[in-house]
N, CA and C atoms as a LAMMPS dump frame, in Angstrom:
ITEM: TIMESTEP
0
ITEM: NUMBER OF ATOMS
327
ITEM: BOX BOUNDS ff ff ff
-5.0000000000000000e+02 5.0000000000000000e+02
-5.0000000000000000e+02 5.0000000000000000e+02
-5.0000000000000000e+02 5.0000000000000000e+02
ITEM: ATOMS id mol type element x y z
1 1 1 N -39.492 95.058 -444.877
2 1 2 C -39.693 96.566 -444.536
3 1 3 C -41.046 96.91 -443.734
4 2 1 N -42.066 96.3 -444.26
5 2 2 C -43.472 96.549 -443.613
6 2 3 C -43.46 96.031 -442.317
7 3 1 N -42.913 94.879 -442.089
8 3 2 C -42.871 94.129 -440.733
9 3 3 C -41.934 95.059 -439.691
10 4 1 N -40.963 95.6 -440.251
11 4 2 C -40.021 96.386 -439.366
12 4 3 C -40.862 97.553 -438.91
13 5 1 N -41.606 98.301 -439.904
14 5 2 C -42.499 99.38 -439.518
15 5 3 C -43.46 99.163 -438.464
16 6 1 N -44.111 97.933 -438.623
17 6 2 C -45.251 97.526 -437.88
18 6 3 C -44.67 97.301 -436.586
19 7 1 N -43.462 96.679 -436.526
20 7 2 C -42.874 96.381 -435.141
21 7 3 C -42.413 97.653 -434.345
22 8 1 N -41.946 98.607 -435.126
23 8 2 C -41.574 99.923 -434.55
24 8 3 C -42.75 100.572 -433.897
25 9 1 N -43.859 100.678 -434.703
26 9 2 C -45.063 101.295 -434.298
27 9 3 C -45.646 100.401 -432.967
28 10 1 N -45.69 99.248 -432.979
29 10 2 C -46.283 98.447 -431.94
30 10 3 C -45.449 98.781 -430.497
31 11 1 N -44.227 98.752 -430.741
32 11 2 C -43.135 98.957 -429.544
33 11 3 C -43.345 100.421 -429.109
34 12 1 N -43.504 101.355 -429.892
35 12 2 C -43.813 102.798 -429.579
36 12 3 C -44.95 102.854 -428.828
37 13 1 N -46.117 102.253 -429.149
38 13 2 C -47.35 102.361 -428.603
39 13 3 C -47.173 101.455 -427.266
40 14 1 N -46.641 100.617 -427.116
41 14 2 C -46.544 99.829 -425.831
42 14 3 C -45.713 100.575 -424.847
43 15 1 N -44.585 101.185 -425.133
44 15 2 C -43.762 101.986 -424.428
45 15 3 C -44.513 103.21 -423.917
46 16 1 N -45.206 103.846 -424.848
47 16 2 C -45.904 105.096 -424.459
48 16 3 C -47.161 104.84 -423.577
49 17 1 N -47.892 103.591 -423.734
50 17 2 C -48.938 103.211 -422.765
51 17 3 C -48.279 102.997 -421.392
52 18 1 N -47.287 102.309 -421.327
53 18 2 C -46.642 101.972 -420.013
54 18 3 C -46.188 103.279 -419.408
55 19 1 N -45.711 104.376 -420.112
56 19 2 C -45.118 105.436 -419.327
57 19 3 C -46.257 106.354 -418.902
58 20 1 N -47.466 106.351 -419.466
59 20 2 C -48.579 107.05 -419.217
60 20 3 C -49.259 106.588 -417.896
61 21 1 N -48.998 105.399 -417.434
62 21 2 C -49.649 104.786 -416.2
63 21 3 C -48.872 105.424 -414.898
64 22 1 N -49.828 106.123 -414.136
65 22 2 C -49.172 106.508 -412.767
66 22 3 C -48.795 105.522 -411.993
67 23 1 N -47.837 105.511 -411.182
68 23 2 C -47.422 104.524 -410.22
69 23 3 C -47.817 104.953 -408.911
70 24 1 N -48.186 103.998 -408.071
71 24 2 C -48.648 104.367 -406.652
72 24 3 C -47.33 104.997 -406.046
73 25 1 N -47.852 106.108 -404.972
74 25 2 C -46.856 106.51 -404.161
75 25 3 C -46.904 105.953 -402.7
76 26 1 N -45.652 105.204 -402.387
77 26 2 C -45.544 104.545 -401.172
78 26 3 C -44.545 105.189 -400.389
79 27 1 N -44.902 105.391 -399.098
80 27 2 C -43.838 105.877 -398.022
81 27 3 C -44.214 105.55 -396.756
82 28 1 N -43.329 105.585 -395.709
83 28 2 C -43.679 105.279 -394.402
84 28 3 C -44.007 106.517 -393.568
85 29 1 N -45.12 106.65 -392.91
86 29 2 C -45.563 107.792 -392.196
87 29 3 C -45.322 107.432 -390.636
88 30 1 N -44.413 108.157 -389.953
89 30 2 C -44.257 107.96 -388.55
90 30 3 C -44.838 109.051 -387.655
91 31 1 N -45.394 108.795 -386.617
92 31 2 C -45.859 109.784 -385.62
93 31 3 C -45.001 110 -384.577
94 32 1 N -44.193 111.07 -384.662
95 32 2 C -43.123 111.495 -383.751
96 32 3 C -43.594 112.348 -382.763
97 33 1 N -45.021 112.408 -382.565
98 33 2 C -45.62 113.218 -381.381
99 33 3 C -46.059 112.461 -380.245
100 34 1 N -46.501 113.042 -379.227
101 34 2 C -47.018 112.527 -378.079
102 34 3 C -48.389 112.234 -378.161
103 35 1 N -49.146 112.506 -379.32
104 35 2 C -50.657 112.499 -379.526
105 35 3 C -50.909 111.463 -380.473
106 36 1 N -52.19 110.844 -380.355
107 36 2 C -52.631 109.951 -381.504
108 36 3 C -53.108 110.72 -382.734
109 37 1 N -52.477 110.349 -383.886
110 37 2 C -52.907 110.904 -385.048
111 37 3 C -54.158 110.043 -385.584
112 38 1 N -55.339 110.746 -385.663
113 38 2 C -56.555 110.227 -385.907
114 38 3 C -56.849 110.188 -387.501
115 39 1 N -56.381 111.311 -388.192
116 39 2 C -56.818 111.37 -389.592
117 39 3 C -55.51 111.776 -390.353
118 40 1 N -55.478 111.39 -391.62
119 40 2 C -54.363 111.789 -392.393
120 40 3 C -54.925 111.976 -393.983
121 41 1 N -54.94 113.217 -394.574
122 41 2 C -55.372 113.414 -395.752
123 41 3 C -54.115 113.908 -396.69
124 42 1 N -54.338 113.597 -398.063
125 42 2 C -53.187 114.037 -399.024
126 42 3 C -54.036 114.328 -400.156
127 43 1 N -53.681 115.567 -400.792
128 43 2 C -54.426 115.964 -401.938
129 43 3 C -53.244 116.547 -402.906
130 44 1 N -53.214 116.459 -404.203
131 44 2 C -52.347 117.108 -404.977
132 44 3 C -52.258 118.599 -404.746
133 45 1 N -51.024 119.184 -404.786
134 45 2 C -51.09 120.582 -404.649
135 45 3 C -51.987 121.281 -405.827
136 46 1 N -52.768 122.197 -405.414
137 46 2 C -53.593 122.948 -406.373
138 46 3 C -54.987 122.372 -406.325
139 47 1 N -55.235 121.167 -405.718
140 47 2 C -56.69 120.639 -405.565
141 47 3 C -57.162 121.408 -404.425
142 48 1 N -58.517 121.99 -404.604
143 48 2 C -59.12 122.853 -403.513
144 48 3 C -59.69 122.136 -402.324
145 49 1 N -59.826 120.678 -402.26
146 49 2 C -60.475 120.141 -401.159
147 49 3 C -59.589 118.91 -400.95
148 50 1 N -59.728 118.528 -399.722
149 50 2 C -59.013 117.479 -399.176
150 50 3 C -59.646 116.094 -399.583
151 51 1 N -58.697 115.136 -400.078
152 51 2 C -59.142 113.817 -400.41
153 51 3 C -59.671 113.108 -399.119
154 52 1 N -60.313 111.93 -399.211
155 52 2 C -60.815 111.201 -398.176
156 52 3 C -59.566 110.918 -397.142
157 53 1 N -59.886 110.482 -395.835
158 53 2 C -59.02 110.137 -394.86
159 53 3 C -58.326 108.968 -395.249
160 54 1 N -57.039 108.773 -395.484
161 54 2 C -56.364 107.677 -395.741
162 54 3 C -56.34 106.501 -394.728
163 55 1 N -56.364 106.996 -393.344
164 55 2 C -56.396 105.941 -392.391
165 55 3 C -57.707 105.181 -392.222
166 56 1 N -58.883 105.737 -392.75
167 56 2 C -60.027 104.996 -392.504
168 56 3 C -60.409 104.83 -391.153
169 57 1 N -60.567 103.709 -390.426
170 57 2 C -60.746 103.472 -389.234
171 57 3 C -59.649 103.338 -388.382
172 58 1 N -58.408 103.402 -388.962
173 58 2 C -57.184 103.152 -388.113
174 58 3 C -56.861 104.533 -387.506
175 59 1 N -55.724 104.402 -386.642
176 59 2 C -55.192 105.504 -386.005
177 59 3 C -53.807 105.309 -385.897
178 60 1 N -52.81 106.3 -385.701
179 60 2 C -51.384 106.126 -385.557
180 60 3 C -50.985 106.557 -384.157
181 61 1 N -50.716 105.71 -383.376
182 61 2 C -50.302 105.905 -382.041
183 61 3 C -49.038 106.583 -381.955
184 62 1 N -48.667 107.213 -380.773
185 62 2 C -47.427 107.996 -380.617
186 62 3 C -46.194 106.96 -380.881
187 63 1 N -45.105 107.201 -381.55
188 63 2 C -43.975 106.404 -381.894
189 63 3 C -44.352 105.371 -382.89
190 64 1 N -45.447 105.209 -383.447
191 64 2 C -45.655 104.02 -384.444
192 64 3 C -45.556 104.509 -385.783
193 65 1 N -45.305 103.599 -386.684
194 65 2 C -45.225 103.824 -388.257
195 65 3 C -46.235 103.056 -388.894
196 66 1 N -46.601 103.479 -390.237
197 66 2 C -47.466 102.949 -391.122
198 66 3 C -47.044 103.14 -392.481
199 67 1 N -47.122 102.122 -393.118
200 67 2 C -46.815 102.287 -394.58
201 67 3 C -48.115 102.875 -395.443
202 68 1 N -48.007 104.001 -396.069
203 68 2 C -48.946 104.622 -396.767
204 68 3 C -48.902 104.513 -398.261
205 69 1 N -49.867 104.18 -398.752
206 69 2 C -49.964 103.927 -400.353
207 69 3 C -51.036 104.898 -400.765
208 70 1 N -50.559 105.871 -401.745
209 70 2 C -51.503 106.511 -402.383
210 70 3 C -51.736 106.137 -403.922
211 71 1 N -52.747 105.502 -404.217
212 71 2 C -53.068 104.91 -405.455
213 71 3 C -54.156 105.678 -406.079
214 72 1 N -54.038 107.147 -406.454
215 72 2 C -55.061 107.74 -406.953
216 72 3 C -55.255 107.884 -408.377
217 73 1 N -54.141 107.302 -409.077
218 73 2 C -53.963 107.249 -410.523
219 73 3 C -53.465 108.46 -411.098
220 74 1 N -53.171 109.434 -410.371
221 74 2 C -52.711 110.643 -410.852
222 74 3 C -51.124 110.655 -411.078
223 75 1 N -50.746 111.464 -411.949
224 75 2 C -49.233 111.373 -412.428
225 75 3 C -48.657 112.738 -411.913
226 76 1 N -48.807 112.804 -410.568
227 76 2 C -48.069 114.119 -409.927
228 76 3 C -47.275 113.673 -408.642
229 77 1 N -46.554 114.436 -408.243
230 77 2 C -45.595 114.101 -407.141
231 77 3 C -45.783 114.99 -405.779
232 78 1 N -46.132 116.261 -406.045
233 78 2 C -46.37 117.173 -404.976
234 78 3 C -47.688 117.197 -404.268
235 79 1 N -47.79 116.71 -403.064
236 79 2 C -49.057 116.598 -402.265
237 79 3 C -49.125 117.601 -401.109
238 80 1 N -50.185 118.081 -400.844
239 80 2 C -50.403 118.811 -399.468
240 80 3 C -50.976 117.621 -398.595
241 81 1 N -50.382 117.791 -397.468
242 81 2 C -50.791 116.69 -396.393
243 81 3 C -51.509 117.311 -395.07
244 82 1 N -52.487 116.672 -394.701
245 82 2 C -53.105 117.389 -393.535
246 82 3 C -53.129 116.233 -392.357
247 83 1 N -52.888 116.514 -391.229
248 83 2 C -52.67 115.553 -390.017
249 83 3 C -53.678 116.118 -389.035
250 84 1 N -54.623 115.415 -388.572
251 84 2 C -55.623 115.617 -387.547
252 84 3 C -55.269 114.795 -386.356
253 85 1 N -55.279 115.45 -385.076
254 85 2 C -54.894 114.579 -383.884
255 85 3 C -56.074 114.522 -383.106
256 86 1 N -55.946 113.457 -382.103
257 86 2 C -57.161 113.159 -381.038
258 86 3 C -57.383 114.251 -380.246
259 87 1 N -58.684 114.767 -380.055
260 87 2 C -58.92 115.709 -378.925
261 87 3 C -58.152 116.959 -379.19
262 88 1 N -57.94 117.815 -378.131
263 88 2 C -57.245 118.972 -378.244
264 88 3 C -55.641 118.926 -377.957
265 89 1 N -55.168 117.727 -378.135
266 89 2 C -53.674 117.628 -377.842
267 89 3 C -52.824 118.503 -378.578
268 90 1 N -53.054 118.403 -379.953
269 90 2 C -52.266 119.25 -380.87
270 90 3 C -53.251 119.689 -381.926
271 91 1 N -52.971 120.924 -382.495
272 91 2 C -53.7 121.344 -383.603
273 91 3 C -53.573 120.752 -384.843
274 92 1 N -54.491 120.84 -385.776
275 92 2 C -54.353 120.22 -387.082
276 92 3 C -53.027 120.873 -387.778
277 93 1 N -52.288 120.099 -388.467
278 93 2 C -50.954 120.392 -389.116
279 93 3 C -51.095 120.127 -390.4
280 94 1 N -50.473 121.031 -391.331
281 94 2 C -50.347 120.7 -392.735
282 94 3 C -48.839 120.877 -393.202
283 95 1 N -48.583 120.209 -394.239
284 95 2 C -47.272 120.385 -395.01
285 95 3 C -47.46 119.886 -396.338
286 96 1 N -46.396 120.222 -397.239
287 96 2 C -46.41 119.934 -398.574
288 96 3 C -45.062 119.202 -398.845
289 97 1 N -44.985 118.143 -399.532
290 97 2 C -44.007 117.323 -399.814
291 97 3 C -44.078 116.626 -401.288
292 98 1 N -42.872 116.284 -401.763
293 98 2 C -42.679 115.63 -403.044
294 98 3 C -42.752 114.137 -402.616
295 99 1 N -43.946 113.649 -402.808
296 99 2 C -44.027 112.17 -402.37
297 99 3 C -43.286 111.082 -403.299
298 100 1 N -43.029 111.576 -404.415
299 100 2 C -42.268 110.531 -405.334
300 100 3 C -40.942 110.222 -404.774
301 101 1 N -40.337 111.305 -404.151
302 101 2 C -38.985 111.233 -403.594
303 101 3 C -38.92 110.857 -402.193
304 102 1 N -40.02 110.838 -401.409
305 102 2 C -40.152 110.6 -399.956
306 102 3 C -40.152 109.116 -399.719
307 103 1 N -39.163 108.697 -398.968
308 103 2 C -39.284 107.31 -398.456
309 103 3 C -39.762 107.061 -397.132
310 104 1 N -39.676 108.151 -396.06
311 104 2 C -40.111 108.198 -394.901
312 104 3 C -40.582 109.606 -394.529
313 105 1 N -41.598 109.88 -393.717
314 105 2 C -42.044 111.119 -393.165
315 105 3 C -42.395 110.929 -391.704
316 106 1 N -41.851 111.859 -391.037
317 106 2 C -42.085 111.89 -389.449
318 106 3 C -42.865 113.121 -389.05
319 107 1 N -43.988 112.989 -388.613
320 107 2 C -44.687 114.314 -388.101
321 107 3 C -44.286 114.631 -386.833
322 108 1 N -43.82 115.756 -386.542
323 108 2 C -43.305 116.352 -385.116
324 108 3 C -44.42 117.266 -384.423
325 109 1 N -44.086 117.502 -383.358
326 109 2 C -44.942 118.461 -382.473
327 109 3 C -44.368 119.814 -382.902
């Protein structure tokens, strides 16, 4: 009986530890505009400042796609997104999406 109780406690701890780990959010971002997308920021809804640029030194040319991974360790799905374009071609654009359910996102003019 003692071994059964111990096994139940251990399995409960293992399951709850696995459930508490946040999974990476992965989706494809497509540039459906005629302008170069220089910067892409994503921050959980309710966070008052933008996270670092996800692209780093990369850009997303018109018509190109890129797989985006947000591995911030958070256990949230709703993110605000900010898109900054090269030069004065297009103004900065923002949107809010549930990134847990998103497989692909296309930014349009």
